[in-house]
N, C-alpha and C positions, 0 to 999 in steps of 0.2 A: 504494500500500500504506500501511497505517496501523499504527503501534505501539499495541498495546493494553495496558491495565493488567492485571497479573497479580493474581488474587484470592488473598488470603492466608488460611491456616487461622486461625481456626475458622469461616470463612464457610460457611453451610449448603449453598451451591451445590456445594461440594466433596464433600459426602457424599450428594448426590442422584443417583440413577441417571439416565442420559441416554436420550433418545428416539432411535430410529433416524432417519436421514435418508431421506426418501421419494424425493426426486429430487435428483441432483447437477446443480444449475443454476448460473447466474452468481453468485448470492448465496453459495452454498456454496464455489464456487471463490475468491471474494473473501475469505471467512472463512479458507480454507486459506492464502492468500497472506499475509494479515495475521497469522495465527498463526505462520507460518514466520518472518516478519520479527521478530515479538516474541520467538520462541524464540532466534533468532540474536543478537538484541540483549541478551538476559538475562545471560549466554549459558547455554543449556542444550542437552541432546541430545534433548529431547522436550517436547511441550506438548499437552495435551488441552483440548478446547473448554470444559469446566467451569472450567478454570483462568483463563479470560478471561470467565467468567460466562455461557457459552452451553451449554445443556443438550442438546447434539446429540452423536451418536457420531462425532466427528471428532478425529483426532490427527495430529500431524506429528512426524517423528523424523529426526535426522541425527546419526550418531555419528562423523562425520569429526573427527579430532583438531583442537584449537583453532587450531594454526598452519598448517593447510592450507585451501585454498579450499573453501567450502561448496557442493558440487555433487552431493550424494547425498541429497536430500530424499526421504523416504518419506512418502507420504500414505496414511492408513488411514481409510476411511469405513465405518462399521458393521462394525468388525473383530470377528472371533471366533477364538479359539484352537481349532484343530482337531486339533492333535497336540502332545504334550509328551514330552520324555525327559531323563533325567539330572537332576542337581542341581548348582547352583553357589551359592556365597556370595560376594557382592560388596558393597562399600560403595555405598549409594544416597543420593542427595539429591533434593530436590524444589523446584521453583521456587516452589511455594505454601507451602513450609515452609523458607524460606531459612536457610542457614548451619548446617543440621543434617544430619549424615551418620551412617548406621548400617549395619552389616552385615545384609543381608537374604538369606534363602534363597529361591531361585527355580528354575524349570526351566532347565537348561543350554541346551536347544535347544527351540524352538517353531516351529510352522507356523501362520500366521494367514491366514484368508480374509477379504477385504475388497473394497470398491470403491475404484477409483483416482479421480483428479481428473476423469476423463472418464466416470465412472459404470460402468466395466467391472469385472467380477469378476476378481480375481487372487489368487494365493497367494504368500506369501513365507515363507521359512524363515530363521531367524536363530539364531546361536549366540553365547554369551558376552554381551558388552555389548549387541548388538542384541536378543537374546532378552530380556534383562533390561529394556531400554527398552520393548520392545513390551508386556511383561507389566505394567510400571509404568503405562504410559499407558492400557492397557485397564482396569486397576484403576480409574483415575480415571473412566473412562466408566461404570463400575459403582458409583461412589460410594465407592470404597475408597481410603483413604490408606495410605501405606507404614507409618504407625504400627501399622496393623492386622496387619502381617506380622511384627511384633516380639513377643518374649516380653513378659510383663507387666513384668518388671524393666527390660528395655531400653526399652520404651515409656515407662515412668515417667521414666527418666533423660532420654530424648530430649525428652519434653514439658517437663521442667524446663529443659533447655537452650534450648528454643524460647521459653519465657516470657522468658528473659534476652535472646534475640535480639529479641523484640518490644519490650522496653524500650529496647534499643540503637537499633532502627530509629526508634522514637518520638523519642528524643533527637536522632538525626541529622536527622529532619524538622524539629524545633523549632529546631535550631542548624545550619543548612546551611553557614554560612561559618566555623564554628569548627574550628580545627585541633586534632586530638587527638594528644597526645604518647604515644609508645609506649615 
């Protein structure tokens, strides 16, 4: 397995809709394993292929709490939401927009139809965090960032915070050994 670089906003790949996977073959399975390793290392609860620069409809999710063994990997290939119900508002973050969190309205419960890592069709229903994670990752596959789920005011504030994050990340890259006093 290989750790992959996570693409950061505003890279155009993040707003480009992905193409469906034609065949779940060894290359797709390797992509899934590399994505899972990258997601766990980040650490995050989900990662979509465009976040590592690949425009295919592939995502991985694991909402297991941080301090528990990661044994609940969900692989969604060519996912589509086939049922939604209720509403939930939760803080969301994004590995491609680091250190920015905002409350987002989503469906409380969703059912998704997808292919698994063996290329078999299956359905999964999630509530709460799992429903939010599935919706967030499927948005990535459609070229939609969580900024687009915010009101205009929230979006403006979040984008302003993100510009500061980018400045901080650039400083950290330029000064990797410098200790920062808090």
